[in-house]
TILO-502550 format. One record per atom (N, C-alpha, C): residue number from 1; residue in one letter; chain; atom name; x, y, z. Coordinates in nm, 3 decimals. Atoms other than C-alpha are relative to their C-alpha. Layout:
BEGIN
+-----+----+----+----+---------+---------+---------+
!   i ! aa ! ch ! at !    east !   north !      up !
+-----+----+----+----+---------+---------+---------+
! NUM !  a !  A ! CA !       X !       Y !       Z !
...
+-----+----+----+----+---------+---------+---------+
***
This chain:
BEGIN
+-----+----+----+----+---------+---------+---------+
!   i ! aa ! ch ! at !    east !   north !      up !
+-----+----+----+----+---------+---------+---------+
!   1 !  m !  A !  N !   0.136 !   0.013 !   0.050 !
!   1 !  m !  A ! CA !   0.172 !   3.985 !   0.341 !
!   1 !  m !  A !  C !  -0.050 !  -0.140 !   0.035 !
!   2 !  n !  A !  N !   0.057 !   0.128 !  -0.039 !
!   2 !  n !  A ! CA !  -0.038 !   3.709 !   0.495 !
!   2 !  n !  A !  C !  -0.113 !  -0.038 !  -0.095 !
!   3 !  t !  A !  N !   0.110 !   0.050 !   0.082 !
!   3 !  t !  A ! CA !  -0.278 !   3.492 !   0.300 !
!   3 !  t !  A !  C !  -0.125 !  -0.006 !   0.087 !
!   4 !  t !  A !  N !   0.125 !   0.012 !  -0.074 !
!   4 !  t !  A ! CA !  -0.644 !   3.475 !   0.396 !
!   4 !  t !  A !  C !  -0.043 !  -0.146 !   0.005 !
!   5 !  y !  A !  N !   0.054 !   0.136 !  -0.009 !
!   5 !  y !  A ! CA !  -0.832 !   3.162 !   0.498 !
!   5 !  y !  A !  C !  -0.062 !  -0.041 !  -0.132 !
!   6 !  e !  A !  N !   0.066 !   0.030 !   0.128 !
!   6 !  e !  A ! CA !  -1.034 !   3.182 !   0.176 !
!   6 !  e !  A !  C !   0.103 !  -0.029 !  -0.109 !
!   7 !  h !  A !  N !  -0.108 !   0.021 !   0.097 !
!   7 !  h !  A ! CA !  -0.717 !   3.211 !  -0.033 !
!   7 !  h !  A !  C !   0.064 !  -0.137 !   0.021 !
!   8 !  d !  A !  N !  -0.063 !   0.127 !  -0.032 !
!   8 !  d !  A ! CA !  -0.559 !   2.914 !   0.145 !
!   8 !  d !  A !  C !  -0.090 !  -0.118 !  -0.038 !
!   9 !  e !  A !  N !   0.096 !   0.106 !   0.035 !
!   9 !  e !  A ! CA !  -0.875 !   2.702 !   0.098 !
!   9 !  e !  A !  C !  -0.009 !  -0.018 !  -0.152 !
!  10 !  k !  A !  N !   0.008 !   0.006 !   0.146 !
!  10 !  k !  A ! CA !  -0.893 !   2.789 !  -0.272 !
!  10 !  k !  A !  C !   0.122 !  -0.073 !  -0.056 !
!  11 !  i !  A !  N !  -0.123 !   0.066 !   0.044 !
!  11 !  i !  A ! CA !  -0.530 !   2.682 !  -0.321 !
!  11 !  i !  A !  C !  -0.004 !  -0.149 !   0.033 !
!  12 !  a !  A !  N !   0.001 !   0.140 !  -0.045 !
!  12 !  a !  A ! CA !  -0.573 !   2.359 !  -0.122 !
!  12 !  a !  A !  C !  -0.097 !  -0.084 !  -0.081 !
!  13 !  k !  A !  N !   0.103 !   0.075 !   0.072 !
!  13 !  k !  A ! CA !  -0.884 !   2.259 !  -0.321 !
!  13 !  k !  A !  C !   0.022 !  -0.007 !  -0.150 !
!  14 !  m !  A !  N !  -0.031 !   0.007 !   0.143 !
!  14 !  m !  A ! CA !  -0.737 !   2.324 !  -0.667 !
!  14 !  m !  A !  C !   0.064 !  -0.135 !  -0.029 !
!  15 !  t !  A !  N !  -0.065 !   0.126 !   0.034 !
!  15 !  t !  A ! CA !  -0.638 !   2.008 !  -0.847 !
!  15 !  t !  A !  C !   0.134 !   0.026 !  -0.066 !
!  16 !  f !  A !  N !  -0.131 !  -0.010 !   0.064 !
!  16 !  f !  A ! CA !  -0.279 !   1.957 !  -0.947 !
!  16 !  f !  A !  C !  -0.015 !  -0.013 !  -0.151 !
!  17 !  a !  A !  N !   0.021 !   0.023 !   0.144 !
!  17 !  a !  A ! CA !  -0.404 !   1.831 !  -1.286 !
!  17 !  a !  A !  C !  -0.046 !   0.126 !  -0.073 !
!  18 !  s !  A !  N !   0.048 !  -0.122 !   0.065 !
!  18 !  s !  A ! CA !  -0.567 !   2.169 !  -1.355 !
!  18 !  s !  A !  C !   0.113 !   0.102 !  -0.020 !
!  19 !  v !  A !  N !  -0.111 !  -0.096 !   0.006 !
!  19 !  v !  A ! CA !  -0.240 !   2.359 !  -1.300 !
!  19 !  v !  A !  C !   0.118 !  -0.055 !  -0.081 !
!  20 !  y !  A !  N !  -0.113 !   0.065 !   0.066 !
!  20 !  y !  A ! CA !   0.008 !   2.109 !  -1.444 !
!  20 !  y !  A !  C !   0.018 !   0.040 !  -0.146 !
!  21 !  p !  A !  N !  -0.020 !  -0.043 !   0.139 !
!  21 !  p !  A ! CA !  -0.060 !   2.197 !  -1.813 !
!  21 !  p !  A !  C !   0.056 !   0.142 !  -0.012 !
!  22 !  h !  A !  N !  -0.052 !  -0.137 !   0.000 !
!  22 !  h !  A ! CA !   0.014 !   2.561 !  -1.729 !
!  22 !  h !  A !  C !   0.150 !   0.001 !   0.032 !
!  23 !  y !  A !  N !  -0.143 !   0.014 !  -0.030 !
!  23 !  y !  A ! CA !   0.348 !   2.460 !  -1.578 !
!  23 !  y !  A !  C !   0.075 !  -0.041 !  -0.127 !
!  24 !  i !  A !  N !  -0.065 !   0.047 !   0.123 !
!  24 !  i !  A ! CA !   0.435 !   2.273 !  -1.899 !
!  24 !  i !  A !  C !   0.009 !   0.112 !  -0.102 !
!  25 !  t !  A !  N !   0.002 !  -0.111 !   0.096 !
!  25 !  t !  A ! CA !   0.331 !   2.565 !  -2.119 !
!  25 !  t !  A !  C !   0.102 !   0.106 !   0.037 !
!  26 !  k !  A !  N !  -0.091 !  -0.104 !  -0.045 !
!  26 !  k !  A ! CA !   0.531 !   2.809 !  -1.910 !
!  26 !  k !  A !  C !   0.145 !  -0.037 !  -0.026 !
!  27 !  v !  A !  N !  -0.141 !   0.036 !   0.016 !
!  27 !  v !  A ! CA !   0.857 !   2.615 !  -1.914 !
!  27 !  v !  A !  C !   0.035 !  -0.025 !  -0.147 !
!  28 !  e !  A !  N !  -0.030 !   0.026 !   0.141 !
!  28 !  e !  A ! CA !   0.832 !   2.502 !  -2.278 !
!  28 !  e !  A !  C !   0.005 !   0.128 !  -0.082 !
!  29 !  s !  A !  N !  -0.002 !  -0.126 !   0.074 !
!  29 !  s !  A ! CA !   0.757 !   2.854 !  -2.398 !
!  29 !  s !  A !  C !   0.131 !   0.076 !   0.022 !
!  30 !  k !  A !  N !  -0.129 !  -0.063 !  -0.030 !
!  30 !  k !  A ! CA !   1.090 !   2.956 !  -2.242 !
!  30 !  k !  A !  C !   0.118 !  -0.089 !  -0.037 !
!  31 !  g !  A !  N !  -0.108 !   0.084 !   0.049 !
!  31 !  g !  A ! CA !   1.287 !   2.676 !  -2.405 !
!  31 !  g !  A !  C !   0.043 !  -0.113 !   0.092 !
!  32 !  r !  A !  N !  -0.032 !   0.112 !  -0.089 !
!  32 !  r !  A ! CA !   1.288 !   2.428 !  -2.117 !
!  32 !  r !  A !  C !  -0.090 !  -0.117 !  -0.037 !
!  33 !  t !  A !  N !   0.074 !   0.119 !   0.040 !
!  33 !  t !  A ! CA !   1.145 !   2.076 !  -2.132 !
!  33 !  t !  A !  C !  -0.091 !  -0.053 !   0.111 !
!  34 !  k !  A !  N !   0.088 !   0.069 !  -0.093 !
!  34 !  k !  A ! CA !   0.872 !   1.871 !  -1.971 !
!  34 !  k !  A !  C !   0.083 !  -0.089 !   0.093 !
!  35 !  e !  A !  N !  -0.088 !   0.087 !  -0.080 !
!  35 !  e !  A ! CA !   1.146 !   1.634 !  -1.853 !
!  35 !  e !  A !  C !   0.069 !   0.079 !   0.111 !
!  36 !  e !  A !  N !  -0.061 !  -0.086 !  -0.102 !
!  36 !  e !  A ! CA !   1.320 !   1.920 !  -1.672 !
!  36 !  e !  A !  C !  -0.103 !   0.038 !   0.107 !
!  37 !  l !  A !  N !   0.108 !  -0.030 !  -0.095 !
!  37 !  l !  A ! CA !   0.988 !   2.016 !  -1.515 !
!  37 !  l !  A !  C !  -0.020 !  -0.118 !   0.095 !
!  38 !  h !  A !  N !   0.018 !   0.120 !  -0.082 !
!  38 !  h !  A ! CA !   0.948 !   1.658 !  -1.393 !
!  38 !  h !  A !  C !   0.115 !  -0.018 !   0.098 !
!  39 !  q !  A !  N !  -0.115 !   0.008 !  -0.091 !
!  39 !  q !  A ! CA !   1.299 !   1.666 !  -1.246 !
!  39 !  q !  A !  C !  -0.018 !   0.096 !   0.118 !
!  40 !  v !  A !  N !   0.023 !  -0.100 !  -0.105 !
!  40 !  v !  A ! CA !   1.208 !   1.981 !  -1.052 !
!  40 !  v !  A !  C !  -0.110 !  -0.048 !   0.096 !
!  41 !  i !  A !  N !   0.109 !   0.051 !  -0.084 !
!  41 !  i !  A ! CA !   0.881 !   1.830 !  -0.928 !
!  41 !  i !  A !  C !   0.048 !  -0.117 !   0.086 !
!  42 !  e !  A !  N !  -0.051 !   0.114 !  -0.076 !
!  42 !  e !  A ! CA !   1.059 !   1.510 !  -0.826 !
!  42 !  e !  A !  C !   0.094 !   0.045 !   0.111 !
!  43 !  w !  A !  N !  -0.091 !  -0.050 !  -0.104 !
!  43 !  w !  A ! CA !   1.328 !   1.705 !  -0.640 !
!  43 !  w !  A !  C !  -0.081 !   0.051 !   0.120 !
!  44 !  l !  A !  N !   0.079 !  -0.058 !  -0.109 !
!  44 !  l !  A ! CA !   1.062 !   1.888 !  -0.438 !
!  44 !  l !  A !  C !  -0.085 !  -0.103 !   0.072 !
!  45 !  t !  A !  N !   0.103 !   0.088 !  -0.058 !
!  45 !  t !  A ! CA !   0.810 !   1.607 !  -0.383 !
!  45 !  t !  A !  C !   0.039 !  -0.146 !   0.015 !
!  46 !  g !  A !  N !  -0.036 !   0.142 !   0.001 !
!  46 !  g !  A ! CA !   0.984 !   1.276 !  -0.444 !
!  46 !  g !  A !  C !  -0.081 !  -0.082 !  -0.099 !
!  47 !  f !  A !  N !   0.086 !   0.072 !   0.094 !
!  47 !  f !  A ! CA !   0.725 !   1.186 !  -0.711 !
!  47 !  f !  A !  C !   0.073 !  -0.026 !  -0.132 !
!  48 !  d !  A !  N !  -0.056 !   0.034 !   0.131 !
!  48 !  d !  A ! CA !   0.864 !   0.998 !  -1.012 !
!  48 !  d !  A !  C !  -0.110 !   0.018 !  -0.106 !
!  49 !  d !  A !  N !   0.097 !  -0.021 !   0.109 !
!  49 !  d !  A ! CA !   0.691 !   1.014 !  -1.353 !
!  49 !  d !  A !  C !  -0.126 !  -0.084 !   0.018 !
!  50 !  k !  A !  N !   0.115 !   0.090 !  -0.017 !
!  50 !  k !  A ! CA !   0.467 !   0.715 !  -1.276 !
!  50 !  k !  A !  C !  -0.095 !   0.052 !   0.108 !
!  51 !  k !  A !  N !   0.082 !  -0.051 !  -0.111 !
!  51 !  k !  A ! CA !   0.345 !   0.856 !  -0.943 !
!  51 !  k !  A !  C !  -0.067 !   0.132 !  -0.039 !
!  52 !  l !  A !  N !   0.054 !  -0.128 !   0.044 !
!  52 !  l !  A ! CA !   0.298 !   1.201 !  -1.096 !
!  52 !  l !  A !  C !  -0.121 !  -0.023 !  -0.091 !
!  53 !  q !  A !  N !   0.112 !   0.030 !   0.089 !
!  53 !  q !  A ! CA !   0.077 !   1.055 !  -1.370 !
!  53 !  q !  A !  C !  -0.119 !  -0.057 !   0.077 !
!  54 !  e !  A !  N !   0.107 !   0.055 !  -0.083 !
!  54 !  e !  A ! CA !  -0.121 !   0.861 !  -1.111 !
!  54 !  e !  A !  C !  -0.076 !   0.111 !   0.072 !
!  55 !  l !  A !  N !   0.062 !  -0.113 !  -0.071 !
!  55 !  l !  A ! CA !  -0.186 !   1.182 !  -0.914 !
!  55 !  l !  A !  C !  -0.084 !   0.084 !  -0.096 !
!  56 !  i !  A !  N !   0.075 !  -0.075 !   0.102 !
!  56 !  i !  A ! CA !  -0.295 !   1.359 !  -1.233 !
!  56 !  i !  A !  C !  -0.127 !  -0.075 !  -0.035 !
!  57 !  d !  A !  N !   0.116 !   0.082 !   0.035 !
!  57 !  d !  A ! CA !  -0.526 !   1.070 !  -1.326 !
!  57 !  d !  A !  C !  -0.105 !  -0.001 !   0.111 !
!  58 !  r !  A !  N !   0.091 !   0.000 !  -0.116 !
!  58 !  r !  A ! CA !  -0.677 !   1.072 !  -0.975 !
!  58 !  r !  A !  C !  -0.061 !   0.137 !   0.025 !
!  59 !  q !  A !  N !   0.051 !  -0.137 !  -0.017 !
!  59 !  q !  A ! CA !  -0.739 !   1.448 !  -1.003 !
!  59 !  q !  A !  C !   0.011 !   0.046 !   0.146 !
!  60 !  v !  A !  N !  -0.018 !  -0.037 !  -0.141 !
!  60 !  v !  A ! CA !  -0.594 !   1.505 !  -0.654 !
!  60 !  v !  A !  C !   0.010 !   0.151 !   0.016 !
!  61 !  t !  A !  N !  -0.015 !  -0.141 !  -0.035 !
!  61 !  t !  A ! CA !  -0.615 !   1.843 !  -0.489 !
!  61 !  t !  A !  C !   0.144 !   0.025 !   0.042 !
!  62 !  f !  A !  N !  -0.134 !  -0.032 !  -0.050 !
!  62 !  f !  A ! CA !  -0.299 !   2.027 !  -0.391 !
!  62 !  f !  A !  C !   0.016 !  -0.046 !   0.145 !
!  63 !  d !  A !  N !  -0.006 !   0.049 !  -0.138 !
!  63 !  d !  A ! CA !  -0.385 !   1.934 !  -0.032 !
!  63 !  d !  A !  C !   0.045 !  -0.146 !   0.001 !
!  64 !  t !  A !  N !  -0.037 !   0.141 !   0.008 !
!  64 !  t !  A ! CA !  -0.367 !   1.563 !  -0.117 !
!  64 !  t !  A !  C !   0.138 !  -0.017 !  -0.062 !
!  65 !  f !  A !  N !  -0.129 !   0.006 !   0.069 !
!  65 !  f !  A ! CA !  -0.072 !   1.616 !  -0.353 !
!  65 !  f !  A !  C !   0.114 !   0.016 !   0.099 !
!  66 !  f !  A !  N !  -0.110 !  -0.025 !  -0.093 !
!  66 !  f !  A ! CA !   0.145 !   1.760 !  -0.078 !
!  66 !  f !  A !  C !  -0.005 !  -0.088 !   0.124 !
!  67 !  k !  A !  N !   0.006 !   0.096 !  -0.111 !
!  67 !  k !  A ! CA !   0.016 !   1.525 !   0.193 !
!  67 !  k !  A !  C !   0.067 !  -0.131 !  -0.039 !
!  68 !  e !  A !  N !  -0.064 !   0.123 !   0.048 !
!  68 !  e !  A ! CA !   0.143 !   1.236 !  -0.023 !
!  68 !  e !  A !  C !   0.148 !   0.020 !  -0.035 !
!  69 !  a !  A !  N !  -0.139 !  -0.030 !   0.038 !
!  69 !  a !  A ! CA !   0.473 !   1.410 !  -0.102 !
!  69 !  a !  A !  C !   0.095 !  -0.020 !   0.118 !
!  70 !  k !  A !  N !  -0.108 !   0.000 !  -0.099 !
!  70 !  k !  A ! CA !   0.801 !   1.360 !   0.080 !
!  70 !  k !  A !  C !   0.084 !   0.123 !  -0.035 !
!  71 !  l !  A !  N !  -0.061 !  -0.127 !   0.034 !
!  71 !  l !  A ! CA !   0.910 !   1.722 !   0.072 !
!  71 !  l !  A !  C !   0.152 !  -0.005 !   0.021 !
!  72 !  n !  A !  N !  -0.145 !  -0.003 !  -0.007 !
!  72 !  n !  A ! CA !   1.280 !   1.772 !   0.004 !
!  72 !  n !  A !  C !   0.043 !   0.075 !   0.126 !
!  73 !  s !  A !  N !  -0.046 !  -0.062 !  -0.125 !
!  73 !  s !  A ! CA !   1.471 !   1.856 !   0.321 !
!  73 !  s !  A !  C !   0.056 !   0.141 !  -0.021 !
!  74 !  n !  A !  N !  -0.049 !  -0.135 !   0.029 !
!  74 !  n !  A ! CA !   1.610 !   2.167 !   0.147 !
!  74 !  n !  A !  C !  -0.108 !   0.094 !  -0.051 !
!  75 !  a !  A !  N !   0.110 !  -0.085 !   0.049 !
!  75 !  a !  A ! CA !   1.267 !   2.303 !   0.048 !
!  75 !  a !  A !  C !  -0.007 !   0.132 !   0.074 !
!  76 !  h !  A !  N !   0.005 !  -0.124 !  -0.079 !
!  76 !  h !  A ! CA !   1.292 !   2.559 !   0.328 !
!  76 !  h !  A !  C !   0.096 !   0.107 !  -0.054 !
!  77 !  l !  A !  N !  -0.094 !  -0.096 !   0.060 !
!  77 !  l !  A ! CA !   1.575 !   2.721 !   0.128 !
!  77 !  l !  A !  C !  -0.061 !   0.076 !  -0.118 !
!  78 !  i !  A !  N !   0.069 !  -0.070 !   0.109 !
!  78 !  i !  A ! CA !   1.324 !   2.828 !  -0.140 !
!  78 !  i !  A !  C !  -0.060 !   0.127 !   0.058 !
!  79 !  t !  A !  N !   0.046 !  -0.128 !  -0.052 !
!  79 !  t !  A ! CA !   1.268 !   3.196 !  -0.075 !
!  79 !  t !  A !  C !  -0.028 !   0.095 !  -0.116 !
!  80 !  g !  A !  N !   0.028 !  -0.102 !   0.101 !
!  80 !  g !  A ! CA !   1.157 !   3.506 !  -0.258 !
!  80 !  g !  A !  C !  -0.148 !   0.027 !  -0.012 !
!  81 !  v !  A !  N !   0.139 !  -0.041 !   0.020 !
!  81 !  v !  A ! CA !   0.835 !   3.650 !  -0.392 !
!  81 !  v !  A !  C !  -0.056 !  -0.075 !  -0.121 !
!  82 !  i !  A !  N !   0.071 !   0.065 !   0.110 !
!  82 !  i !  A ! CA !   0.589 !   3.457 !  -0.605 !
!  82 !  i !  A !  C !  -0.149 !   0.034 !   0.016 !
!  83 !  c !  A !  N !   0.143 !  -0.038 !  -0.001 !
!  83 !  c !  A ! CA !   0.237 !   3.571 !  -0.696 !
!  83 !  c !  A !  C !  -0.030 !   0.106 !   0.105 !
!  84 !  g !  A !  N !   0.020 !  -0.109 !  -0.093 !
!  84 !  g !  A ! CA !   0.283 !   3.874 !  -0.473 !
!  84 !  g !  A !  C !   0.021 !  -0.035 !   0.147 !
!  85 !  y !  A !  N !  -0.020 !   0.044 !  -0.138 !
!  85 !  y !  A ! CA !   0.364 !   3.671 !  -0.160 !
!  85 !  y !  A !  C !   0.146 !  -0.037 !   0.023 !
!  86 !  r !  A !  N !  -0.135 !   0.041 !  -0.039 !
!  86 !  r !  A ! CA !   0.699 !   3.638 !   0.014 !
!  86 !  r !  A !  C !  -0.013 !  -0.139 !   0.061 !
!  87 !  i !  A !  N !   0.017 !   0.141 !  -0.038 !
!  87 !  i !  A ! CA !   0.731 !   3.261 !   0.048 !
!  87 !  i !  A !  C !   0.030 !  -0.024 !   0.147 !
!  88 !  e !  A !  N !  -0.041 !   0.028 !  -0.138 !
!  88 !  e !  A ! CA !   0.911 !   3.264 !   0.380 !
!  88 !  e !  A !  C !  -0.097 !   0.057 !   0.104 !
!  89 !  e !  A !  N !   0.097 !  -0.057 !  -0.093 !
!  89 !  e !  A ! CA !   0.625 !   3.464 !   0.538 !
!  89 !  e !  A !  C !  -0.136 !  -0.071 !  -0.004 !
!  90 !  i !  A !  N !   0.128 !   0.072 !   0.010 !
!  90 !  i !  A ! CA !   0.342 !   3.229 !   0.431 !
!  90 !  i !  A !  C !  -0.012 !  -0.097 !   0.116 !
!  91 !  q !  A !  N !   0.020 !   0.083 !  -0.119 !
!  91 !  q !  A ! CA !   0.199 !   3.056 !   0.739 !
!  91 !  q !  A !  C !  -0.065 !  -0.135 !  -0.031 !
!  92 !  n !  A !  N !   0.072 !   0.123 !   0.031 !
!  92 !  n !  A ! CA !  -0.033 !   2.796 !   0.584 !
!  92 !  n !  A !  C !   0.093 !  -0.098 !  -0.073 !
!  93 !  p !  A !  N !  -0.097 !   0.094 !   0.059 !
!  93 !  p !  A ! CA !   0.174 !   2.482 !   0.505 !
!  93 !  p !  A !  C !  -0.031 !  -0.038 !  -0.145 !
!  94 !  i !  A !  N !   0.032 !   0.040 !   0.137 !
!  94 !  i !  A ! CA !  -0.015 !   2.378 !   0.189 !
!  94 !  i !  A !  C !   0.024 !   0.116 !  -0.097 !
!  95 !  t !  A !  N !  -0.023 !  -0.118 !   0.084 !
!  95 !  t !  A ! CA !  -0.013 !   2.730 !   0.044 !
!  95 !  t !  A !  C !   0.149 !   0.022 !  -0.019 !
!  96 !  k !  A !  N !  -0.144 !  -0.018 !   0.008 !
!  96 !  k !  A ! CA !   0.358 !   2.755 !   0.123 !
!  96 !  k !  A !  C !   0.063 !  -0.103 !  -0.095 !
!  97 !  q !  A !  N !  -0.055 !   0.105 !   0.085 !
!  97 !  q !  A ! CA !   0.432 !   2.423 !  -0.048 !
!  97 !  q !  A !  C !  -0.037 !   0.021 !  -0.146 !
!  98 !  v !  A !  N !   0.040 !  -0.032 !   0.137 !
!  98 !  v !  A ! CA !   0.233 !   2.521 !  -0.358 !
!  98 !  v !  A !  C !   0.087 !   0.113 !  -0.053 !
!  99 !  r !  A !  N !  -0.084 !  -0.112 !   0.042 !
!  99 !  r !  A ! CA !   0.430 !   2.846 !  -0.371 !
!  99 !  r !  A !  C !   0.146 !  -0.043 !  -0.018 !
! 100 !  f !  A !  N !  -0.132 !   0.058 !   0.026 !
! 100 !  f !  A ! CA !   0.754 !   2.646 !  -0.338 !
! 100 !  f !  A !  C !   0.005 !  -0.052 !  -0.143 !
! 101 !  l !  A !  N !   0.005 !   0.058 !   0.134 !
! 101 !  l !  A ! CA !   0.652 !   2.457 !  -0.651 !
! 101 !  l !  A !  C !  -0.009 !   0.110 !  -0.106 !
! 102 !  d !  A !  N !   0.012 !  -0.112 !   0.094 !
! 102 !  d !  A ! CA !   0.545 !   2.777 !  -0.829 !
! 102 !  d !  A !  C !   0.134 !   0.070 !  -0.020 !
! 103 !  k !  A !  N !  -0.130 !  -0.069 !   0.006 !
! 103 !  k !  A ! CA !   0.881 !   2.936 !  -0.748 !
! 103 !  k !  A !  C !   0.101 !  -0.082 !  -0.080 !
! 104 !  l !  A !  N !  -0.093 !   0.085 !   0.074 !
! 104 !  l !  A ! CA !   1.077 !   2.639 !  -0.879 !
! 104 !  l !  A !  C !  -0.033 !  -0.001 !  -0.149 !
! 105 !  v !  A !  N !   0.041 !  -0.004 !   0.140 !
! 105 !  v !  A ! CA !   0.875 !   2.635 !  -1.202 !
! 105 !  v !  A !  C !   0.040 !   0.134 !  -0.061 !
! 106 !  d !  A !  N !  -0.039 !  -0.133 !   0.046 !
! 106 !  d !  A ! CA !   0.936 !   3.009 !  -1.235 !
! 106 !  d !  A !  C !   0.151 !   0.008 !  -0.025 !
! 107 !  e !  A !  N !  -0.145 !  -0.001 !   0.016 !
! 107 !  e !  A ! CA !   1.310 !   2.965 !  -1.183 !
! 107 !  e !  A !  C !   0.042 !  -0.081 !  -0.123 !
! 108 !  l !  A !  N !  -0.029 !   0.083 !   0.118 !
! 108 !  l !  A ! CA !   1.318 !   2.687 !  -1.444 !
! 108 !  l !  A !  C !  -0.031 !   0.078 !  -0.127 !
! 109 !  a !  A !  N !   0.041 !  -0.076 !   0.118 !
! 109 !  a !  A ! CA !   1.129 !   2.904 !  -1.693 !
! 109 !  a !  A !  C !   0.092 !   0.118 !  -0.026 !
! 110 !  k !  A !  N !  -0.089 !  -0.115 !   0.017 !
! 110 !  k !  A ! CA !   1.366 !   3.194 !  -1.632 !
! 110 !  k !  A !  C !   0.142 !  -0.039 !  -0.036 !
! 111 !  g !  A !  N !  -0.130 !   0.046 !   0.047 !
! 111 !  g !  A ! CA !   1.661 !   2.977 !  -1.733 !
! 111 !  g !  A !  C !   0.102 !  -0.029 !   0.107 !
! 112 !  k !  A !  N !  -0.093 !   0.030 !  -0.108 !
! 112 !  k !  A ! CA !   1.814 !   2.914 !  -1.393 !
! 112 !  k !  A !  C !   0.055 !  -0.141 !  -0.019 !
! 113 !  k !  A !  N !  -0.063 !   0.131 !   0.014 !
! 113 !  k !  A ! CA !   2.058 !   2.622 !  -1.396 !
! 113 !  k !  A !  C !  -0.058 !  -0.097 !   0.102 !
! 114 !  m !  A !  N !   0.062 !   0.102 !  -0.085 !
! 114 !  m !  A ! CA !   1.927 !   2.296 !  -1.251 !
! 114 !  m !  A !  C !   0.071 !  -0.013 !   0.135 !
! 115 !  d !  A !  N !  -0.070 !   0.015 !  -0.127 !
! 115 !  d !  A ! CA !   2.201 !   2.274 !  -0.986 !
! 115 !  d !  A !  C !  -0.030 !   0.115 !   0.095 !
! 116 !  k !  A !  N !   0.039 !  -0.113 !  -0.085 !
! 116 !  k !  A ! CA !   2.095 !   2.617 !  -0.858 !
! 116 !  k !  A !  C !  -0.144 !  -0.017 !   0.048 !
! 117 !  i !  A !  N !   0.139 !   0.026 !  -0.039 !
! 117 !  i !  A ! CA !   1.727 !   2.518 !  -0.855 !
! 117 !  i !  A !  C !  -0.002 !  -0.106 !   0.110 !
! 118 !  f !  A !  N !  -0.006 !   0.109 !  -0.097 !
! 118 !  f !  A ! CA !   1.819 !   2.203 !  -0.659 !
! 118 !  f !  A !  C !   0.086 !   0.036 !   0.119 !
! 119 !  r !  A !  N !  -0.071 !  -0.054 !  -0.115 !
! 119 !  r !  A ! CA !   1.956 !   2.406 !  -0.369 !
! 119 !  r !  A !  C !   0.087 !  -0.100 !   0.071 !
+-----+----+----+----+---------+---------+---------+
***
C-alpha cells in the first residue's frame, strides 16, 4: 500500500508538539512512563530531553524534526504494519520515519521490552 502525495504532505506538515501528548497518553495508559518514551525517541532520533523540549517549544513540523535528527543506524530494522501501512513499503522518507516512531511508541505501549525495541 503506497501513500499519496497529499498524505505525505499532511504528515510532513504536522507538528511534533501536536502528536507528542498523544504518545504520552498512549504509553502511560498502558503502564509505561514518559521517561521510557523519551528513551525510545532518543534511540531513534538522538534527541535528548533538552533538545526534545526545544523542538516542542519551536513547534517544528515532522519534516523539520526528522531533518534535525540523527536517525539510528538500526532504524531500517523497524518493520511491520502501523496505521494500515507496511513500514518497509513506504517510499516517502519523512512518512517512513514518522511511522518508525509510531511503531516504536506502539511497541512500548504493548509492553515490549526495551532491549527488543532497541533492535
